[in-house]
VEXDREN-2710 file (C-alpha; in Angstrom, 1 decimal):
% VEXDREN-2710
k/r/px/py/pz
1/MET/3.0/-5.0/53.9
2/LYS/5.6/-5.3/51.2
3/ASN/7.0/-2.0/49.9
4/ALA/5.1/-0.2/52.6
5/LYS/6.5/2.4/54.8
6/ILE/4.5/3.5/57.9
7/LEU/4.8/7.1/59.1
8/LEU/2.9/7.9/62.3
9/ALA/2.5/11.6/63.2
10/CYS/1.3/13.3/66.3
11/GLY/-1.9/15.3/66.1
12/PHE/-3.7/17.6/68.4
13/LEU/-4.3/17.1/72.1
14/SER/-6.8/18.6/74.4
15/LEU/-7.9/17.7/77.9
16/ALA/-11.4/18.9/78.8
17/LEU/-13.2/18.8/82.1
18/SER/-16.8/19.5/82.7
19/SER/-18.0/23.0/83.6
20/PHE/-20.4/24.0/86.3
21/GLY/-24.1/23.5/85.5
22/GLN/-23.7/20.6/82.9
23/SER/-25.7/17.4/83.2
24/PRO/-24.0/14.3/84.9
25/ALA/-23.6/12.7/81.4
26/GLU/-21.6/15.7/80.3
27/GLU/-19.4/15.9/83.4
28/GLN/-17.3/13.0/82.3
29/PRO/-13.7/14.3/81.7
30/TYR/-12.2/13.3/78.4
31/ILE/-9.1/13.6/76.2
32/GLU/-9.1/14.4/72.5
33/VAL/-6.4/13.2/70.2
34/THR/-5.8/12.9/66.4
35/GLY/-3.9/9.8/65.2
36/SER/-2.4/9.7/61.7
37/ALA/-0.7/7.2/59.5
38/GLU/0.8/7.0/56.0
39/LEU/1.5/4.1/53.7
40/GLU/3.6/4.0/50.6
41/VAL/3.5/1.3/47.9
42/ILE/5.0/0.8/44.5
43/PRO/2.3/0.9/41.8
44/ASP/1.6/-2.5/40.3
45/GLU/-0.9/-1.4/37.6
46/ILE/0.6/0.7/34.8
47/TYR/-1.5/1.6/31.8
48/ILE/0.2/2.4/28.6
49/GLY/-1.8/4.2/25.8
50/ILE/-0.7/3.1/22.3
51/SER/-2.0/4.5/19.0
52/ILE/-1.5/2.8/15.6
53/VAL/-1.9/4.7/12.4
54/GLU/-1.7/3.6/8.8
55/LYS/1.6/4.5/7.2
56/TYR/3.7/4.0/4.1
57/VAL/7.2/2.5/4.0
58/ASN/9.0/2.8/0.6
59/LYS/5.6/3.7/-0.9
60/VAL/4.1/0.5/0.5
61/LYS/1.1/0.8/2.7
62/ILE/1.3/-0.8/6.1
63/THR/-2.2/-1.3/7.4
64/ILE/-3.4/-1.1/10.9
65/GLU/-4.2/-4.8/10.9
66/GLU/-0.6/-5.7/10.0
67/GLN/0.8/-3.4/12.7
68/GLU/-1.8/-4.8/15.2
69/ALA/-0.7/-8.3/14.5
70/GLU/3.0/-7.4/15.0
71/LEU/2.1/-5.6/18.3
72/LEU/0.3/-8.6/19.6
73/GLU/3.2/-10.9/18.7
74/SER/5.6/-8.5/20.4
75/ILE/3.7/-8.3/23.7
76/GLN/3.3/-12.1/23.7
77/LYS/7.1/-12.4/23.2
78/LEU/7.5/-10.3/26.4
79/GLY/5.3/-12.8/28.3
80/ILE/2.3/-10.4/28.5
81/ASP/-1.2/-12.0/27.9
82/ARG/-3.1/-10.8/24.9
83/ASP/-6.1/-9.8/27.0
84/LYS/-3.9/-7.1/28.6
85/LEU/-4.1/-5.2/25.3
86/VAL/-7.6/-3.7/24.7
87/LEU/-9.1/-1.0/22.6
88/SER/-9.6/2.2/24.5
89/ASP/-13.3/2.9/25.3
90/ALA/-13.5/6.0/23.0
91/ASP/-11.9/4.1/20.1
92/ALA/-14.1/1.0/20.4
93/SER/-17.3/2.7/19.3
94/TYR/-15.5/4.6/16.6
95/VAL/-14.0/1.5/15.0
96/LYS/-17.4/-0.3/15.1
97/VAL/-19.0/2.5/13.1
98/ARG/-16.2/2.5/10.6
99/TRP/-16.5/-1.2/10.1
100/LYS/-20.2/-1.0/9.5
101/THR/-19.7/1.6/6.8
102/LYS/-16.8/-0.4/5.3
103/ASP/-14.7/2.8/5.4
104/VAL/-11.0/2.9/5.8
105/ILE/-9.7/2.9/9.4
106/THR/-6.8/5.3/9.8
107/ARG/-6.2/5.0/13.5
108/LYS/-6.7/2.6/16.4
109/ASP/-6.1/3.4/20.1
110/TYR/-5.2/0.7/22.7
111/ILE/-4.5/0.4/26.4
112/LEU/-1.9/-2.0/27.5
113/LYS/-1.8/-3.0/31.2
114/VAL/1.5/-4.1/32.8
115/SER/2.6/-4.6/36.4
116/ASP/6.0/-3.1/36.8
117/ALA/8.4/-0.4/35.5
118/ALA/10.8/-3.0/34.0
119/THR/8.1/-4.3/31.8
120/VAL/7.2/-0.8/30.7
121/GLY/10.8/-0.3/29.6
122/ARG/10.7/-3.6/27.5
123/VAL/7.4/-2.6/25.9
124/TYR/8.9/0.8/24.9
125/GLN/11.8/-1.1/23.3
126/GLU/9.4/-3.3/21.3
127/LEU/7.5/-0.2/20.2
128/GLU/10.7/1.4/19.0
129/GLN/11.4/-1.7/16.9
130/LEU/7.9/-1.6/15.5
131/GLU/8.3/2.1/14.8
132/ILE/5.1/2.9/16.8
133/LYS/5.9/6.3/18.1
134/ASP/2.6/7.3/19.7
135/ALA/2.7/5.8/23.2
136/SER/2.6/7.1/26.7
137/ILE/1.7/6.2/30.3
138/SER/-1.9/7.2/30.9
139/ARG/-2.2/6.3/34.6
140/VAL/-0.8/4.2/37.4
141/SER/-2.6/2.5/40.3
142/TYR/-2.3/-0.2/43.0
143/SER/-4.2/-3.4/42.7
144/LYS/-5.1/-3.7/46.5
145/MET/-6.2/-0.1/46.9
146/ASP/-9.2/-1.0/49.1
147/SER/-7.2/-3.1/51.6
148/LEU/-4.6/-0.3/51.7
149/ARG/-7.2/2.2/52.6
150/ARG/-8.5/0.0/55.4
151/GLU/-5.0/-0.7/56.7
152/VAL/-4.0/2.9/56.9
153/LYS/-7.2/3.9/58.8
154/ILE/-6.6/1.1/61.3
155/LEU/-3.1/2.3/61.9
156/ALA/-4.3/5.9/62.4
157/LEU/-6.9/4.7/64.9
158/LYS/-4.3/2.7/66.8
159/ALA/-1.9/5.7/66.8
160/ALA/-4.7/7.8/68.4
161/LYS/-5.4/5.2/71.1
162/GLU/-1.7/4.8/71.9
163/LYS/-1.2/8.6/72.1
164/ALA/-4.1/9.1/74.4
165/ALA/-2.8/6.3/76.7
166/TYR/0.8/7.5/77.1
167/LEU/-0.3/11.2/77.5
168/LEU/-2.7/10.3/80.3
169/ALA/-0.1/8.0/81.9
170/ALA/2.2/11.0/82.1
171/ILE/-0.2/12.7/84.5
172/GLY/-1.2/9.6/86.4
173/GLU/-4.5/9.1/84.7
174/GLN/-6.1/6.1/82.9
175/MET/-7.9/6.1/79.6
176/GLY/-11.5/4.9/79.5
177/LYS/-13.8/3.9/76.6
178/PRO/-13.9/5.9/73.3
179/MET/-16.7/8.5/73.2
180/ILE/-16.1/9.7/69.6
181/ILE/-14.2/8.2/66.6
182/ARG/-14.3/10.3/63.5
183/GLU/-12.2/10.1/60.3
184/GLN/-10.8/13.4/59.2
185/THR/-11.3/14.5/55.6
186/LEU/-8.2/14.6/53.5
187/ASP/-7.8/15.8/50.0
188/GLY/-5.6/13.9/47.5
189/SER/-5.0/10.8/49.6
190/PHE/-4.3/8.7/46.5
191/TYR/-2.4/10.1/43.6
192/ASN/-4.1/7.9/41.0
193/SER/-5.4/10.2/38.3
194/GLU/-4.1/10.9/34.8
195/VAL/-0.3/11.1/34.3
196/ASN/1.4/13.9/32.4
197/VAL/4.7/13.0/30.8
198/GLN/7.5/15.5/30.1
199/GLY/10.3/14.4/27.8
200/SER/10.6/11.5/25.4
201/ARG/11.4/7.8/25.6
202/LYS/14.9/8.2/24.1
203/GLY/15.9/10.9/26.5
204/THR/15.0/11.7/30.1
205/ALA/11.3/11.8/31.0
206/THR/9.6/12.8/34.2
207/TYR/6.1/11.6/35.1
208/TYR/3.6/13.6/37.1
209/ILE/0.2/12.9/38.6
210/ASP/-1.8/16.0/39.6
211/GLY/1.4/18.0/39.5
212/ILE/3.2/15.5/41.8
213/ARG/6.3/13.9/40.5
214/ILE/5.8/10.1/40.6
215/GLY/8.8/8.8/38.6
216/SER/11.4/9.3/36.0
217/GLU/13.0/7.6/33.0
218/GLN/16.7/7.8/32.2
219/SER/18.6/5.8/29.6
220/GLY/15.6/3.7/28.9
221/GLU/14.9/2.7/32.5
222/ILE/11.8/3.9/34.2
223/GLN/11.6/4.2/38.0
224/PHE/8.2/4.9/39.6
225/GLU/7.9/6.7/42.9
226/LYS/5.6/5.2/45.4
227/ILE/1.9/5.9/45.7
228/LYS/1.1/7.4/49.0
229/THR/-2.1/7.3/51.1
230/ARG/-2.7/9.0/54.4
231/SER/-5.4/8.8/57.1
232/GLU/-6.2/10.9/60.2
233/ILE/-8.6/9.7/62.9
234/PHE/-10.0/12.0/65.6
235/CYS/-10.8/10.3/68.9
236/ARG/-12.3/11.3/72.2
237/PHE/-11.7/9.0/75.1
238/SER/-13.1/9.2/78.6
239/ILE/-10.8/9.6/81.5
240/GLN/-11.3/7.0/84.3
END
């Protein structure tokens, strides 16, 4: 997989033989191993939260509608489809109510979805030109997360099988059929929750997810660290 790095780690090993008094089905000797695998990918779904507020320039009121039109024009100039810019869920209902009452809208919140760090940098430059100062990265993700999960589990299972085979070969034994295959529970396999940003667009900013550093920005260029996922599979194989 592109941008993927596979890290295989050894787990626990135990050889167990039957004890006196067990039934014939339980007398089968076995080996227990844990296989693990880790994949790293560069996030390809970056969500930028953008807020527009009414403002005055030289005592002239600049409405949200005018700023929204400029924002749409700017993102299209960057080659980003208009449908990538949507109202945030919370703001959508708020705006609808305000429209019905014909009241003045003072703020609108949007989410802009882009696919890479370079585009994020260009969006920030456009926002600076438009004097839209309220913008931040809300979260990052990977578009093929489900297939990534499956792949890392398969790699962990293969690692367990390979480990059992070479360990038994070292003592002149052969591996039989699997008796137990169980996925181990891991906490925080994917770092894909809300991002906290420290710093500003003009200086140096560091981005964190759940307290884990995922990327940094320096001199206007943002670099995202890779999203990691890990799997551990416990296996018991019979010994022939």
